[in-house]
C-alpha positions in Angstrom: -10.5 24.6 32.9 -9.7 23.8 29.2 -10.1 20.2 28.1 -7.2 19.4 25.7 -7.6 16.7 23.1 -4.6 15.4 21.2 -5.2 14.1 17.7 -2.5 12.1 16.0 -2.5 11.7 12.2 -0.3 9.0 10.8 1.4 10.4 7.6 2.3 6.9 6.3 3.9 6.4 2.8 1.3 7.4 0.1 -1.1 9.0 2.6 -3.2 11.6 1.0 -1.7 15.0 1.8 -4.9 16.8 1.1 -6.5 14.8 3.9 -3.6 15.2 6.3 -3.6 19.0 5.9 -7.4 19.1 5.6 -7.7 17.5 9.0 -5.4 20.2 10.4 -7.4 23.0 8.9 -10.7 21.6 10.1 -9.3 21.3 13.7 -8.1 24.9 13.5 -11.6 26.1 12.5 -13.1 23.9 15.3 -10.8 25.6 17.9 -12.0 29.0 16.6 -15.6 27.9 16.9 -15.1 26.6 20.4 -13.4 29.8 21.4 -16.2 32.0 20.0 -18.8 29.9 21.8 -16.9 29.8 25.0 -16.5 26.0 24.9 -13.5 25.0 27.0 -12.1 22.4 24.5 -8.8 22.7 22.6 -7.7 20.3 20.0 -4.0 19.8 19.2 -3.1 18.0 16.0 0.2 16.1 15.6 1.4 14.4 12.4 4.0 11.7 12.5 5.8 9.7 9.9 6.4 6.0 10.6 9.9 6.6 11.9 8.6 9.3 14.3 6.1 7.1 16.2 6.4 7.2 20.0 4.2 5.2 22.3 5.0 7.6 25.2 3.3 10.6 23.5 -0.2 11.0 24.9 -3.0 11.0 22.4 -6.7 10.6 22.5 -7.3 9.8 18.8 -5.1 8.3 16.1 -6.3 8.8 12.5 -5.3 7.0 9.4 -6.1 9.1 6.3 -6.9 7.9 2.8 -4.1 6.8 0.4 -3.1 7.9 -3.1 -1.9 4.4 -4.1 -2.0 0.8 -2.8 1.8 0.7 -2.1 1.4 0.7 1.7 -2.1 0.0 2.8 -2.2 -3.6 1.5 1.0 -4.5 3.4 1.2 -5.5 7.1 3.4 -3.0 9.0 4.5 -4.5 12.4 6.0 -1.2 13.5 2.7 0.7 13.0 0.6 -2.2 14.4 2.7 -2.2 17.6 2.2 1.5 18.0 -1.6 1.3 17.4 -1.9 -1.5 19.9 0.0 0.5 22.5 -2.0 3.7 22.2 -5.3 1.7 22.1 -4.3 0.0 25.4 -3.8 3.5 26.8 -7.4 4.5 25.8 -6.9 6.1 22.3 -9.5 5.8 19.7 -8.3 4.4 16.3 -9.9 6.0 13.3 -9.6 5.5 9.6 -10.8 7.0 6.3 -11.3 5.1 3.1 -8.4 2.5 2.7 -7.1 3.3 6.2 -9.5 0.5 7.2 -7.2 -1.9 5.4 -4.4 -0.8 7.7 -6.5 -1.3 10.8 -7.8 -4.7 9.5 -4.2 -5.8 8.7 -3.4 -5.3 12.4 -6.5 -7.2 13.6 -8.1 -4.1 15.0 -11.4 -4.7 13.1 -11.8 -8.4 13.9 -15.4 -8.9 15.0 -16.2 -5.3 14.5 -18.6 -3.5 12.1 -16.6 -1.3 9.8 -16.7 0.4 6.4 -14.3 1.3 3.5 -14.6 2.6 0.0 -17.4 0.8 -1.9 -15.2 -0.1 -4.8 -12.9 -2.1 -2.5 -15.7 -4.1 -0.7 -15.0 -7.4 -2.3 -11.3 -7.2 -1.9 -11.7 -6.2 1.8 -14.1 -9.0 2.5 -11.8 -11.6 1.0 -8.7 -10.3 2.9 -10.4 -9.8 6.2 -13.3 -12.2 6.7 -13.4 -11.6 10.5 -14.4 -7.9 10.0 -18.1 -7.1 9.7 -18.1 -4.9 6.6 -21.1 -2.6 6.0 -20.3 -0.9 2.7 -23.4 1.3 2.7 -22.3 3.4 5.7 -20.2 6.6 5.5 -19.3 6.3 9.2 -19.3 3.4 11.6 -18.4 4.2 15.2 -17.6 1.1 17.3 -16.4 3.2 20.3 -12.7 2.6 20.3 -12.6 2.2 16.5 -14.2 4.5 13.9 -14.1 3.8 10.2 -15.2 6.1 7.3 -16.0 5.2 3.8 -14.9 7.1 0.7 -11.8 9.1 -0.1 -13.3 12.4 1.0 -14.9 10.8 4.1 -12.0 12.0 6.1 -14.1 15.1 6.6 -17.0 13.0 7.9 -14.5 11.3 10.2 -13.1 14.6 11.5 -16.6 15.8 12.3 -17.4 12.5 14.0 -14.3 12.9 16.2 -15.1 16.5 17.0 -18.7 15.6 18.0 -17.3 13.1 20.5 -15.5 15.9 22.4 -17.8 18.9 21.7 -21.5 19.7 22.2 -23.8 19.7 19.1 -23.7 23.5 18.9 -20.0 23.3 17.9 -20.7 20.8 15.1 -23.7 22.8 13.9 -21.7 26.0 13.7 -18.8 24.2 12.1 -21.0 22.8 9.4 -22.3 26.3 8.6 -18.9 27.9 8.7 -17.4 25.3 6.4 -20.6 24.9 4.3 -20.6 21.2 4.9 -23.7 19.0 4.9 -23.9 16.9 8.1 -27.2 15.4 7.3 -27.8 11.7 6.7 -25.9 10.2 3.8 -24.9 6.7 2.7 -22.2 5.3 0.4 -24.9 3.5 -1.5 -26.1 6.8 -2.9 -22.8 7.1 -4.8 -22.0 3.4 -5.6 -21.4 2.4 -9.2 -21.5 -1.1 -10.6 -18.0 -2.2 -11.6 -18.1 -5.8 -12.9 -15.2 -8.0 -12.1 -13.3 -8.7 -15.3 -9.9 -9.9 -14.1 -10.9 -13.4 -13.0 -9.3 -15.3 -15.9 -12.3 -17.3 -17.1 -12.6 -16.6 -20.8 -16.0 -18.2 -21.1 -17.4 -16.2 -18.3 -16.0 -13.0 -19.9 -17.9 -13.9 -23.1 -21.0 -14.3 -21.0 -20.4 -11.0 -19.4 -20.0 -9.3 -22.7 -23.2 -10.8 -24.0 -25.1 -9.7 -20.9 -23.7 -6.2 -21.2 -25.2 -5.9 -24.7 -28.5 -7.8 -24.0 -29.3 -7.0 -20.4 -32.6 -5.3 -21.4 -33.8 -8.6 -23.0 -35.3 -11.5 -21.1 -32.5 -13.6 -19.8 -33.2 -17.2 -19.2 -30.4 -19.2 -17.5 -31.0 -22.5 -19.5 -31.1 -20.7 -22.8 -28.0 -18.6 -21.9 -26.1 -21.8 -20.8 -27.1 -23.6 -24.0 -25.7 -20.7 -26.1 -22.3 -21.1 -24.4 -22.4 -24.9 -24.6 -22.8 -25.9 -21.0 -25.4 -26.8 -18.5 -27.3 -24.2 -16.5 -25.8 -25.6 -13.3 -22.2 -25.4 -14.7 -22.7 -21.9 -15.9 -24.1 -20.7 -12.6 -21.2 -22.3 -10.7 -18.5 -20.9 -13.0 -20.1 -17.5 -13.1 -20.5 -17.3 -9.3 -16.9 -18.4 -8.8 -15.5 -15.9 -11.3 -17.7 -12.8 -10.7 -19.0 -13.3 -7.1 -22.6 -12.9 -8.2 -25.3 -15.2 -9.6 -26.3 -14.5 -13.3 -29.6 -13.1 -12.1 -28.0 -10.7 -9.6 -25.4 -9.6 -12.2 -28.1 -8.8 -14.7 -30.0 -6.9 -12.1 -27.0 -4.8 -11.3 -26.4 -4.1 -15.0 -29.9 -2.9 -15.4 -29.8 -0.7 -12.3 -26.5 0.8 -13.5 -28.0 1.7 -16.9 -31.0 3.1 -15.1 -28.7 5.4 -13.2 -27.1 6.6 -16.5 -30.6 7.4 -18.0 -31.6 9.2 -14.9 -28.4 11.3 -14.9 -28.1 11.9 -18.6 -31.6 12.0 -20.1 -35.0 13.5 -19.5 -36.8 10.2 -19.9 -39.5 9.3 -17.4 -38.9 6.5 -14.8 -41.5 4.4 -16.6 -39.6 4.8 -19.9 -36.3 4.0 -18.2 -37.8 0.9 -16.6 -38.7 -0.5 -20.0 -35.4 0.5 -21.6 -33.3 -1.4 -19.0 -35.5 -4.5 -19.0 -38.3 -4.1 -16.5 -41.9 -4.4 -17.7 -43.1 -3.2 -14.3 -41.9 0.2 -13.1 -42.8 -0.8 -9.6 -40.1 -3.6 -9.8 -37.5 -1.0 -10.8 -38.4 1.4 -8.0 -38.2 -1.4 -5.4 -34.9 -2.8 -6.6 -33.5 0.7 -7.1 -34.2 1.8 -3.6 -32.8 -1.4 -2.2 -29.6 -0.9 -4.1 -29.0 2.8 -3.7 -31.1 3.9 -0.7 -32.9 6.5 -2.9 -35.9 6.4 -5.2 -35.2 6.9 -8.9 -36.7 10.4 -8.6 -34.6 11.4 -5.6 -31.5 10.0 -7.3 -32.1 12.2 -10.4 -32.6 15.3 -8.1 -29.4 14.5 -6.3 -27.1 13.8 -9.3 -28.5 16.0 -12.0 -27.3 19.6 -12.3 
């Protein structure tokens, strides 16, 4: 007897069409793989616009793809939330890729749950949805009835996660070979870039940021830095933390690691040389901090991101 699995994709305004159609194609390939292996599972994909949602249509999974703009995902949509609530009560899994997690969080579906989203939107997400337990390092977080995936292309990871829930490992393994997709362990932190917050409106802090950008490789002493900008160390720390969301020390560390990444990708300099160039006298300190930030050693990072 064939097990039928209905997958619903919400084609909301500004939803990425490459992800919508990509989902459909992956499922088609999966059905072919299941048939070739004699696995009695058949997926059916349904795509619905917001005005086509119907609580009475049976579905096992509802997926929210990435978005091409922020026109929709930052807004609360009662109509969509009512639909998601209804299908979840009927046992459906709610799944999202990239900013789709904002849509789920807006409806309260991520309250008290671990989740992920695109690394660049971590601060915005945390500020908007403090009840959600954000883990920005993860590509996929599966909480049972809610699954979230990280970056814009993580819809593929999400699709494979959903498929693995209904199919044996042999299907996923053959699917990865057929599509030439790596299903090995990955984390978003491998790809994260430091993007300092510059739209906070504090002109003095902006000047401090500009100074740190130019002098991050030098020894930075908070009292000396504060004196240079005519304030106490305590005041500078408070204003900087409020505006940027990081302490001065943490900010300098992220700047140094960011520049270390640039050297690793764009030069042939040794890790020892790079450590000195970005401000670390001890290469061991760079290696330790680098691994903690990116989940890779500097050498592994260079192998992964250098052609």
